[in-house]
N, CA, C and O atoms as a GROMACS GRO file, in nm:
protein
  372
    1MET      N    1  -1.356   0.731  -0.107
    1MET     CA    2  -1.368   0.725   0.028
    1MET      C    3  -1.496   0.768   0.060
    1MET      O    4  -1.547   0.865   0.004
    2THR      N    5  -1.558   0.695   0.158
    2THR     CA    6  -1.710   0.736   0.190
    2THR      C    7  -1.698   0.860   0.297
    2THR      O    8  -1.597   0.881   0.365
    3THR      N    9  -1.794   0.923   0.301
    3THR     CA   10  -1.809   1.056   0.377
    3THR      C   11  -1.912   1.009   0.475
    3THR      O   12  -1.959   0.896   0.462
    4PRO      N   13  -1.949   1.086   0.570
    4PRO     CA   14  -2.058   1.054   0.682
    4PRO      C   15  -2.194   1.093   0.622
    4PRO      O   16  -2.301   1.048   0.663
    5THR      N   17  -2.182   1.177   0.524
    5THR     CA   18  -2.310   1.227   0.492
    5THR      C   19  -2.365   1.100   0.345
    5THR      O   20  -2.482   1.078   0.314
    6ALA      N   21  -2.269   1.051   0.294
    6ALA     CA   22  -2.284   0.921   0.214
    6ALA      C   23  -2.347   0.830   0.286
    6ALA      O   24  -2.445   0.770   0.242
    7VAL      N   25  -2.294   0.809   0.411
    7VAL     CA   26  -2.330   0.660   0.482
    7VAL      C   27  -2.469   0.707   0.524
    7VAL      O   28  -2.563   0.627   0.519
    8GLU      N   29  -2.486   0.832   0.566
    8GLU     CA   30  -2.624   0.859   0.635
    8GLU      C   31  -2.754   0.833   0.537
    8GLU      O   32  -2.864   0.784   0.567
    9GLN      N   33  -2.698   0.891   0.387
    9GLN     CA   34  -2.788   0.878   0.256
    9GLN      C   35  -2.791   0.709   0.264
    9GLN      O   36  -2.904   0.660   0.266
   10GLU      N   37  -2.691   0.626   0.267
   10GLU     CA   38  -2.696   0.511   0.249
   10GLU      C   39  -2.814   0.430   0.351
   10GLU      O   40  -2.908   0.358   0.316
   11GLU      N   41  -2.778   0.465   0.468
   11GLU     CA   42  -2.857   0.434   0.604
   11GLU      C   43  -3.008   0.466   0.581
   11GLU      O   44  -3.096   0.394   0.628
   12GLU      N   45  -3.033   0.579   0.506
   12GLU     CA   46  -3.183   0.630   0.480
   12GLU      C   47  -3.259   0.516   0.370
   12GLU      O   48  -3.368   0.459   0.378
   13ARG      N   49  -3.163   0.510   0.274
   13ARG     CA   50  -3.216   0.454   0.170
   13ARG      C   51  -3.234   0.288   0.194
   13ARG      O   52  -3.319   0.225   0.131
   14LEU      N   53  -3.152   0.228   0.284
   14LEU     CA   54  -3.188   0.097   0.358
   14LEU      C   55  -3.300   0.126   0.390
   14LEU      O   56  -3.386   0.086   0.312
   15PHE      N   57  -3.348   0.204   0.513
   15PHE     CA   58  -3.462   0.205   0.562
   15PHE      C   59  -3.569   0.220   0.495
   15PHE      O   60  -3.674   0.166   0.533
   16ASP      N   61  -3.562   0.299   0.379
   16ASP     CA   62  -3.665   0.296   0.279
   16ASP      C   63  -3.686   0.172   0.228
   16ASP      O   64  -3.798   0.121   0.231
   17GLU      N   65  -3.597   0.120   0.183
   17GLU     CA   66  -3.602   0.004   0.117
   17GLU      C   67  -3.683  -0.139   0.212
   17GLU      O   68  -3.769  -0.218   0.174
   18LEU      N   69  -3.620  -0.128   0.331
   18LEU     CA   70  -3.681  -0.213   0.432
   18LEU      C   71  -3.840  -0.202   0.438
   18LEU      O   72  -3.919  -0.293   0.410
   19LYS      N   73  -3.865  -0.092   0.474
   19LYS     CA   74  -4.023  -0.036   0.478
   19LYS      C   75  -4.096  -0.091   0.358
   19LYS      O   76  -4.202  -0.152   0.374
   20GLY      N   77  -4.036  -0.070   0.223
   20GLY     CA   78  -4.094  -0.126   0.131
   20GLY      C   79  -4.122  -0.274   0.094
   20GLY      O   80  -4.221  -0.318   0.035
   21LEU      N   81  -3.988  -0.357   0.149
   21LEU     CA   82  -4.006  -0.477   0.138
   21LEU      C   83  -4.086  -0.560   0.253
   21LEU      O   84  -4.130  -0.671   0.222
   22LEU      N   85  -4.104  -0.514   0.369
   22LEU     CA   86  -4.170  -0.539   0.492
   22LEU      C   87  -4.315  -0.531   0.431
   22LEU      O   88  -4.388  -0.629   0.436
   23ARG      N   89  -4.363  -0.392   0.363
   23ARG     CA   90  -4.516  -0.411   0.328
   23ARG      C   91  -4.559  -0.521   0.224
   23ARG      O   92  -4.670  -0.573   0.210
   24GLU      N   93  -4.426  -0.544   0.145
   24GLU     CA   94  -4.457  -0.650   0.038
   24GLU      C   95  -4.470  -0.794   0.094
   24GLU      O   96  -4.564  -0.863   0.053
   25ILE      N   97  -4.389  -0.840   0.178
   25ILE     CA   98  -4.371  -0.981   0.248
   25ILE      C   99  -4.500  -0.991   0.328
   25ILE      O  100  -4.545  -0.902   0.400
   26GLU      N  101  -4.558  -1.117   0.307
   26GLU     CA  102  -4.665  -1.153   0.389
   26GLU      C  103  -4.649  -1.256   0.470
   26GLU      O  104  -4.726  -1.282   0.562
   27ASN      N  105  -4.518  -1.338   0.431
   27ASN     CA  106  -4.478  -1.476   0.493
   27ASN      C  107  -4.364  -1.423   0.603
   27ASN      O  108  -4.258  -1.372   0.564
   28PRO      N  109  -4.393  -1.438   0.733
   28PRO     CA  110  -4.301  -1.438   0.847
   28PRO      C  111  -4.186  -1.467   0.843
   28PRO      O  112  -4.098  -1.381   0.851
   29ASN      N  113  -4.162  -1.579   0.832
   29ASN     CA  114  -4.014  -1.632   0.801
   29ASN      C  115  -3.940  -1.556   0.683
   29ASN      O  116  -3.818  -1.542   0.689
   30GLU      N  117  -4.003  -1.514   0.588
   30GLU     CA  118  -3.903  -1.433   0.464
   30GLU      C  119  -3.930  -1.282   0.534
   30GLU      O  120  -3.832  -1.209   0.523
   31ARG      N  121  -4.007  -1.243   0.579
   31ARG     CA  122  -3.984  -1.124   0.684
   31ARG      C  123  -3.884  -1.123   0.779
   31ARG      O  124  -3.823  -1.018   0.803
   32GLN      N  125  -3.860  -1.221   0.834
   32GLN     CA  126  -3.746  -1.258   0.922
   32GLN      C  127  -3.610  -1.232   0.853
   32GLN      O  128  -3.521  -1.157   0.893
   33MET      N  129  -3.612  -1.284   0.777
   33MET     CA  130  -3.490  -1.335   0.689
   33MET      C  131  -3.433  -1.174   0.624
   33MET      O  132  -3.314  -1.144   0.628
   34VAL      N  133  -3.549  -1.074   0.560
   34VAL     CA  134  -3.510  -0.991   0.491
   34VAL      C  135  -3.473  -0.880   0.620
   34VAL      O  136  -3.385  -0.794   0.619
   35LEU      N  137  -3.545  -0.904   0.704
   35LEU     CA  138  -3.520  -0.785   0.812
   35LEU      C  139  -3.386  -0.810   0.890
   35LEU      O  140  -3.337  -0.712   0.947
   36LYS      N  141  -3.311  -0.953   0.900
   36LYS     CA  142  -3.211  -0.991   0.919
   36LYS      C  143  -3.083  -0.928   0.825
   36LYS      O  144  -2.986  -0.864   0.866
   37ARG      N  145  -3.110  -0.962   0.707
   37ARG     CA  146  -3.005  -0.908   0.617
   37ARG      C  147  -3.012  -0.760   0.600
   37ARG      O  148  -2.911  -0.703   0.559
   38THR      N  149  -3.122  -0.691   0.628
   38THR     CA  150  -3.089  -0.570   0.616
   38THR      C  151  -3.028  -0.499   0.732
   38THR      O  152  -2.951  -0.404   0.717
   39ILE      N  153  -3.069  -0.553   0.864
   39ILE     CA  154  -2.982  -0.503   0.969
   39ILE      C  155  -2.836  -0.542   0.989
   39ILE      O  156  -2.765  -0.487   1.073
   40ARG      N  157  -2.789  -0.655   0.893
   40ARG     CA  158  -2.646  -0.696   0.887
   40ARG      C  159  -2.571  -0.563   0.772
   40ARG      O  160  -2.459  -0.513   0.773
   41ARG      N  161  -2.691  -0.540   0.682
   41ARG     CA  162  -2.598  -0.406   0.612
   41ARG      C  163  -2.585  -0.307   0.645
   41ARG      O  164  -2.498  -0.227   0.609
   42LEU      N  165  -2.705  -0.287   0.753
   42LEU     CA  166  -2.706  -0.168   0.843
   42LEU      C  167  -2.574  -0.146   0.936
   42LEU      O  168  -2.511  -0.041   0.949
   43ARG      N  169  -2.552  -0.246   0.985
   43ARG     CA  170  -2.419  -0.253   1.085
   43ARG      C  171  -2.305  -0.239   1.023
   43ARG      O  172  -2.212  -0.180   1.079
   44TYR      N  173  -2.288  -0.296   0.884
   44TYR     CA  174  -2.172  -0.264   0.818
   44TYR      C  175  -2.168  -0.132   0.782
   44TYR      O  176  -2.064  -0.074   0.815
   45ALA      N  177  -2.238  -0.077   0.732
   45ALA     CA  178  -2.249   0.076   0.687
   45ALA      C  179  -2.193   0.160   0.805
   45ALA      O  180  -2.123   0.260   0.794
   46THR      N  181  -2.235   0.102   0.922
   46THR     CA  182  -2.188   0.179   1.034
   46THR      C  183  -2.066   0.185   1.104
   46THR      O  184  -2.014   0.272   1.173
   47TRP      N  185  -2.027   0.045   1.063
   47TRP     CA  186  -1.879   0.011   1.096
   47TRP      C  187  -1.785   0.066   1.016
   47TRP      O  188  -1.677   0.111   1.055
   48TRP      N  189  -1.831   0.064   0.884
   48TRP     CA  190  -1.759   0.140   0.765
   48TRP      C  191  -1.724   0.271   0.789
   48TRP      O  192  -1.614   0.322   0.769
   49SER      N  193  -1.857   0.340   0.848
   49SER     CA  194  -1.847   0.486   0.856
   49SER      C  195  -1.741   0.517   0.962
   49SER      O  196  -1.663   0.611   0.948
   50GLN      N  197  -1.739   0.426   1.082
   50GLN     CA  198  -1.645   0.435   1.186
   50GLN      C  199  -1.514   0.418   1.156
   50GLN      O  200  -1.432   0.502   1.194
   51LEU      N  201  -1.468   0.287   1.071
   51LEU     CA  202  -1.336   0.282   1.031
   51LEU      C  203  -1.282   0.421   0.929
   51LEU      O  204  -1.173   0.474   0.951
   52MET      N  205  -1.352   0.458   0.847
   52MET     CA  206  -1.324   0.516   0.765
   52MET      C  207  -1.298   0.691   0.859
   52MET      O  208  -1.214   0.771   0.819
   53ALA      N  209  -1.373   0.712   0.960
   53ALA     CA  210  -1.337   0.829   1.040
   53ALA      C  211  -1.208   0.800   1.107
   53ALA      O  212  -1.127   0.893   1.114
   54SER      N  213  -1.178   0.685   1.157
   54SER     CA  214  -1.060   0.670   1.247
   54SER      C  215  -0.940   0.669   1.147
   54SER      O  216  -0.831   0.716   1.178
   55ILE      N  217  -0.968   0.609   1.015
   55ILE     CA  218  -0.838   0.632   0.947
   55ILE      C  219  -0.812   0.768   0.880
   55ILE      O  220  -0.694   0.794   0.854
   56ILE      N  221  -0.896   0.846   0.853
   56ILE     CA  222  -0.904   0.991   0.810
   56ILE      C  223  -0.836   1.068   0.903
   56ILE      O  224  -0.738   1.138   0.875
   57SER      N  225  -0.905   1.051   1.057
   57SER     CA  226  -0.843   1.134   1.148
   57SER      C  227  -0.699   1.084   1.176
   57SER      O  228  -0.633   1.182   1.210
   58SER      N  229  -0.624   0.971   1.175
   58SER     CA  230  -0.504   0.962   1.168
   58SER      C  231  -0.437   0.984   1.072
   58SER      O  232  -0.319   1.007   1.101
   59TRP      N  233  -0.467   0.989   0.945
   59TRP     CA  234  -0.424   1.055   0.828
   59TRP      C  235  -0.377   1.185   0.848
   59TRP      O  236  -0.266   1.227   0.813
   60LYS      N  237  -0.484   1.260   0.920
   60LYS     CA  238  -0.483   1.439   0.930
   60LYS      C  239  -0.387   1.463   1.044
   60LYS      O  240  -0.328   1.570   1.059
   61ASN      N  241  -0.374   1.356   1.124
   61ASN     CA  242  -0.286   1.403   1.247
   61ASN      C  243  -0.132   1.344   1.203
   61ASN      O  244  -0.048   1.339   1.292
   62SER      N  245  -0.108   1.313   1.110
   62SER     CA  246   0.033   1.280   1.079
   62SER      C  247   0.114   1.353   1.009
   62SER      O  248   0.067   1.432   0.927
   63ARG      N  249   0.236   1.343   1.026
   63ARG     CA  250   0.313   1.442   0.981
   63ARG      C  251   0.366   1.399   0.824
   63ARG      O  252   0.339   1.284   0.788
   64PRO      N  253   0.430   1.473   0.744
   64PRO     CA  254   0.457   1.462   0.620
   64PRO      C  255   0.568   1.339   0.613
   64PRO      O  256   0.562   1.254   0.524
   65ALA      N  257   0.655   1.338   0.700
   65ALA     CA  258   0.764   1.206   0.701
   65ALA      C  259   0.684   1.098   0.709
   65ALA      O  260   0.683   1.010   0.624
   66THR      N  261   0.606   1.100   0.823
   66THR     CA  262   0.523   0.954   0.840
   66THR      C  263   0.464   0.938   0.704
   66THR      O  264   0.487   0.831   0.648
   67LEU      N  265   0.396   1.020   0.644
   67LEU     CA  266   0.329   0.976   0.536
   67LEU      C  267   0.411   0.909   0.430
   67LEU      O  268   0.377   0.809   0.367
   68TRP      N  269   0.532   0.980   0.416
   68TRP     CA  270   0.600   0.940   0.290
   68TRP      C  271   0.654   0.789   0.319
   68TRP      O  272   0.669   0.705   0.230
   69LEU      N  273   0.679   0.771   0.440
   69LEU     CA  274   0.740   0.651   0.516
   69LEU      C  275   0.634   0.525   0.487
   69LEU      O  276   0.672   0.410   0.461
   70MET      N  277   0.497   0.567   0.496
   70MET     CA  278   0.393   0.477   0.487
   70MET      C  279   0.384   0.439   0.317
   70MET      O  280   0.368   0.324   0.276
   71ILE      N  281   0.396   0.543   0.240
   71ILE     CA  282   0.371   0.532   0.094
   71ILE      C  283   0.481   0.428   0.064
   71ILE      O  284   0.454   0.318   0.015
   72ALA      N  285   0.620   0.471   0.099
   72ALA     CA  286   0.731   0.387   0.081
   72ALA      C  287   0.711   0.254   0.088
   72ALA      O  288   0.721   0.176  -0.006
   73ILE      N  289   0.672   0.219   0.241
   73ILE     CA  290   0.668   0.074   0.272
   73ILE      C  291   0.541   0.020   0.200
   73ILE      O  292   0.531  -0.102   0.188
   74GLY      N  293   0.468   0.083   0.164
   74GLY     CA  294   0.345   0.026   0.082
   74GLY      C  295   0.360  -0.012  -0.065
   74GLY      O  296   0.293  -0.094  -0.128
   75ALA      N  297   0.469   0.070  -0.113
   75ALA     CA  298   0.508   0.055  -0.263
   75ALA      C  299   0.621  -0.066  -0.228
   75ALA      O  300   0.633  -0.146  -0.322
   76LEU      N  301   0.699  -0.094  -0.119
   76LEU     CA  302   0.791  -0.177  -0.139
   76LEU      C  303   0.766  -0.315  -0.106
   76LEU      O  304   0.837  -0.408  -0.146
   77THR      N  305   0.656  -0.328  -0.026
   77THR     CA  306   0.605  -0.429   0.028
   77THR      C  307   0.579  -0.568  -0.071
   77THR      O  308   0.609  -0.683  -0.039
   78PRO      N  309   0.512  -0.524  -0.208
   78PRO     CA  310   0.497  -0.618  -0.305
   78PRO      C  311   0.631  -0.692  -0.369
   78PRO      O  312   0.652  -0.811  -0.392
   79ILE      N  313   0.710  -0.579  -0.388
   79ILE     CA  314   0.858  -0.601  -0.439
   79ILE      C  315   0.940  -0.701  -0.356
   79ILE      O  316   1.001  -0.793  -0.409
   80VAL      N  317   0.938  -0.682  -0.233
   80VAL     CA  318   0.985  -0.775  -0.097
   80VAL      C  319   0.930  -0.868  -0.114
   80VAL      O  320   0.997  -0.967  -0.144
   81GLY      N  321   0.780  -0.882  -0.105
   81GLY     CA  322   0.722  -1.024  -0.137
   81GLY      C  323   0.747  -1.117  -0.238
   81GLY      O  324   0.757  -1.235  -0.206
   82PHE      N  325   0.761  -1.077  -0.373
   82PHE     CA  326   0.808  -1.133  -0.458
   82PHE      C  327   0.931  -1.178  -0.475
   82PHE      O  328   0.948  -1.279  -0.544
   83ALA      N  329   1.048  -1.104  -0.411
   83ALA     CA  330   1.172  -1.142  -0.430
   83ALA      C  331   1.183  -1.270  -0.333
   83ALA      O  332   1.260  -1.359  -0.368
   84LEU      N  333   1.108  -1.286  -0.204
   84LEU     CA  334   1.105  -1.364  -0.092
   84LEU      C  335   1.041  -1.512  -0.161
   84LEU      O  336   1.085  -1.623  -0.130
   85PHE      N  337   0.937  -1.491  -0.253
   85PHE     CA  338   0.888  -1.573  -0.356
   85PHE      C  339   0.981  -1.644  -0.437
   85PHE      O  340   0.975  -1.765  -0.462
   86ILE      N  341   1.061  -1.571  -0.474
   86ILE     CA  342   1.148  -1.638  -0.586
   86ILE      C  343   1.266  -1.694  -0.533
   86ILE      O  344   1.320  -1.789  -0.590
   87ILE      N  345   1.325  -1.627  -0.396
   87ILE     CA  346   1.427  -1.701  -0.350
   87ILE      C  347   1.390  -1.820  -0.271
   87ILE      O  348   1.480  -1.899  -0.242
   88VAL      N  349   1.249  -1.847  -0.225
   88VAL     CA  350   1.221  -1.960  -0.172
   88VAL      C  351   1.166  -2.054  -0.255
   88VAL      O  352   1.133  -2.159  -0.200
   89SER      N  353   1.144  -2.043  -0.401
   89SER     CA  354   1.122  -2.114  -0.500
   89SER      C  355   1.252  -2.181  -0.537
   89SER      O  356   1.254  -2.299  -0.574
   90LEU      N  357   1.376  -2.098  -0.524
   90LEU     CA  358   1.465  -2.145  -0.591
   90LEU      C  359   1.537  -2.220  -0.472
   90LEU      O  360   1.624  -2.303  -0.499
   91TRP      N  361   1.509  -2.198  -0.360
   91TRP     CA  362   1.561  -2.274  -0.241
   91TRP      C  363   1.513  -2.401  -0.217
   91TRP      O  364   1.582  -2.491  -0.170
   92VAL      N  365   1.391  -2.414  -0.250
   92VAL     CA  366   1.314  -2.555  -0.262
   92VAL      C  367   1.370  -2.633  -0.355
   92VAL      O  368   1.416  -2.745  -0.332
   93GLU      N  369   1.369  -2.573  -0.470
   93GLU     CA  370   1.402  -2.647  -0.602
   93GLU      C  371   1.527  -2.715  -0.595
   93GLU      O  372   1.569  -2.779  -0.692
   0.00000   0.00000   0.00000
């Protein structure tokens, strides 16, 4: 799981990488492509951080019965899906 400090470290690493790359690149088109790619990675890191924070907060606020229900549903979903696949395969045949 990603922690906020890990995301901040990742963002700092990306900014440093961007500075280094932009110093090396002289062609404006290449510089623009690198800049767009890095901005996309930074947006993804921010989005991922916000998503993880919301998931963690929802897990912290839930009761044990809710957690067990989520785990049971997650464990039974592949079994039910496979059973439906077999039933539909036999029905089509």
